[in-house]
N, C-alpha and C positions, 0 to 999 in steps of 0.2 A: 771693811778693813779695820775700822776703829774698834768694832766689837771683838775681832780676833786679837788685835793688839792689847786691848784691855784684859782679855783672858790670859794672854801670855804674861803681862805685867803682874796680874794677880797671882799666877802660879809662882813667878820669881819671888814675889814678896813673901809668899807662904814658905818657900824654901829658905829664904834669908831668916825669917822669923823662927824657924824650927830647924836649925842646921844640925843639931845633935840628936834629932828624934830617932829613937831606937825602933827597930822592926818589932811589931807586935806579934808576928808569927814566925817563930824560930824553926830552924831545920829539924831539931829534935821533936818538936810538936808535930810536924808534918809526918815524920816516920811513925809516931804513935798513932796518929789519926789513920794512916794507911793500914796499920796493923788491926785497929779496931774495926775498920770497914771490912777487912779480910775475915776477921772472926765472925762478924755479923753475916757475911755472905756464906761462910762455911756452915754456920748454925742453920740458916735457911735451907741450904741444899741437903744437909744431913738430916734435918727434920723430915723433909719430903721422902728421903730414902728409908728412914726408919718407919714412917707410916706405911709406905709401900711394902716393906718387908713384913711388918706386923700383920697387915691385912692379907697379903698373899700367902704367908706361911700358914695361916689358919684357914683361909678360904679355898685355896686351890686343892689341897688334899681332900677337903670335904666335897668339892665338886667332883673330883675323880672317884671318890667313894660312892657317891650317889649315881654317877654316870653323867657325862657332860650333856648328852642328848636328852636323857631323862630329866636332868636339872633344868634345861632351857626350854624343852618342848612339851613337857608334861603339864597338864592343867590341874592335877590333883595335889593339893597342899594339905597334908594331914601329918603334922610332926609326930604325934603320938602313935600313928599307924606306920611310921617309917616312909611316908611319901613326901617328897620335897620338890615338886614341880612348880616353877615360878613363872610359867608362861602367862598366867592370868595377871600377875603383878607387872611383868614386862610389857604386856599389851596395854594395861591401864596407864602406866607411866608414859609410854610412847604416844598414845592417843591424846592423853591430857596435855602433855608438853607441846606436841606439834600444833594442836588446835589453839591452845592458849597463845602460843608464839605467833600463829597466823593472825590472830586478832590484835594481840598486844603490840607486835612489831609494827604493823601497819598504822595503828592509831598513834603509837609513839613517834614514828617517823614523821607523820603529817603534823603532829603537834609541834615537833622540833622545827619543822619548816615554817609553821605559822609564827612561832616565837621569834625566829630570826628575820623573816621578811615581811610578814603581813600583820603582826601584832602592833597596835598603836602604842607609842612609847609610854603613855600613862597607865596602860594595862600590863606592861611587860613585867614589872617588878612584882605586883601581886600574884600574877600567874606563875612566875618563876618560883616565888616563895611557896606557893601551894604544891608545886611539883617536888621541891626539895623536902617539904614536910611529909609528903606522901612517901618519899623514899626512906624517911626516918621512922615510919610507923612500924612497930614490931609485928612479926608475922602472926602472933597470937591475936592481935587486935583485928587483923584481916579475917581471921577465923571467927571471932565474935561477930563481926559484920556479916559474914556469910551465914552464920547460924540465925542471927536476928532478922536479917533482911532477905538475903538471896534464897535460903532454903524454904522459908514460908511462902515466898512469892512463887517459886517453882512448884511447890506442893499444891498451892491453891489455884494457880492459873495454867499450869502446863501438865501436871500430873506426876504420878509416882510418889515416893516418900519424901522427896525434897533433897535428902542427902544422896548425892549422885555424882556421876561423872561430869554432868553439865555444871553443877555447882562448883566443883573443883576447877573446871576450865575457866569459869567467870572469875573466881578469886585469883587464880594464877595470872590471868590476863591483866588484872588490876595491879598485881604485885610487880610485874616486870615492866610496867609503864615508866616508872621513874628512871630505871637504868637505861632503857632505850631512848627516852627523851633527852636526858642530860648528855649522854655520850654522842648521840646523833647531832644535837645542837653544837657541841664542841667540835665535831668533825666538820659540820657545815661552816662554822665560823672560821675554821682554819684554812678554808679555801681562799686564795688571794682575791681581794675585791676587784682586781683588774679583770678577772674572768667574767664577773657579773656586769661590770661596766662596759667591757668590750662587747659582750653579747647585745647589750642595749644599743651600743653605738653601731652595730651591724644591722640593726633593724628589728631585733627580737623585742616582743613585749615582755612585761615583767614575769608573767607565768612561764613563758618559753625560756627565758634566761635562767629562772630558778630550776625548773624541772628538767631542762635539756642540757644545761651547762654546769651549774653549781652542784646540784645533787649528784650527778654522775661523777663529778670530780671528788666528791666526798665519800664515794662508795666504800673505800677501804675502811674508814672510820665507822661508817654506818654498819658494815658487816661485823665489825668488832662489837658494836652495841648489840647486834642481834645474837651473837654467840654468847655473850655474857648474860643476856636475858634468858636464853635457853638454859644456860648453866644454873641460873637461880630457879627456874621452873623445875628442872630435873631434881635439884637438891632440896626443894622445899618439903617440909615435913609437917610442922605443927598445924598450919592452916588447912592443909589437905586432910589431916586426921579429923579435924573438926567438921568438915563439910562433905567428905567423899562417901561416908557410910561404912568404909572399911570391911566390906564383904569380900572374901577371897574367891570371887567368881569372875568368869570371863566377861568383859564389857561388850555385850551384844547390842546395846543401844545407849544413847547418851543419858538416859534416866536410870541406868543401872548403878546401884551402889558398888564401889570399886575399892581396891586396896593397891596402892602403888609400891614400888620397891622400897622407898625410904620409910613409908609408914609401916611396912611389914617388919623392918628392922626395929623401928621405935616401939612398936606395940609388943613385940615378942622377946626382945633382948633381955628384959627384966627377969623373966622366969625360965628362959631357955637354958638347957644344959646339954653336955655331950655333943653328939652329932648335930642336933638341932641348933645349938649355939654356933658351931662351926659353919653350918650352912648359911646362917645369917651373915657371917663374914664372907661367904661366897657371894651373897647378894651385893655386899660391899665391893667385891672384885668386879662384878658386872657394872656397877655404877662408876667405878674408877675407869673401866675400859670405855664406857660411854663418854666420859669427860675427855679422855684422850682422843676419841674420834671427833668430838666437837672442836678441840684445839687444832687437830689436823685439818679439819674442814675450814676453820678460820684462817690458817696459814695459806691453804690453797686458794681460798677466795680472795684474800688480800693480795696474793701474788698475781692472780689473774687480773684483779682490778688495777694493780700497778702497771702491769704489762699493757693493759688496754689504754691507760692514761698516757703511757709513753708513745704508743703507736698513734694515738690521736694527736 
């Protein structure tokens, strides 16, 4: 009671000491701020629609000129011969992204769980700093690491030329780790502590409480981390150019040099003209549709996770 009375008296004294204090935030300033926020929002939305219009206005007519089936299902890529089949690129991007995600997402999730529940306090800050620094490394440096370490190792101990689908998978797995770790850790920490403490009170051991109560409750946020990790893997260009080999052939094994959708655009946009250049915009249309599918998957997975949590 004395503490409450002291706070009340302190507030009254402040009011008496500053009876004529003017408001620092005027109504006119609030209106201006709202207008500025509206303008920023409109700029963001309009930028998205401008990009969509620019890519689709060039890409869709090119796809229709080549033929949608011929564009997506043909394996022959010969721009100077008038052949624009991107099945090789599409398969390479799909396989590279999915396998890299399979390894990177699992390792990232387990690392996040370790940081939250099992990491000794004296090791947490150094490990967290390392993860944050890993996320700030430019992609070209990952490419240098791949050329200097991964490619020679694969060439000397596994076989092939080194520059291959497997090298791209390893590099992308490393690149998506910081995204998955940081977002998964934030999702796990957002789960109320009462869930974990209640599970322990009901007789669960620490491992059961973590993996059967806390982690399922954070499923929505972890799924968001997964999708953002896939998005980075799909859109990565520079590191993949440096380690994948860039051969426009179908990836029949993991030691085959490959060319992904993004690397095809980056390598040929500089000299492409006419229909060839428009077809590269068509590849951009395919990438954009892949991103839409990923976002739709995220929404569906989060909705299912939310419904599961409510039912539980």
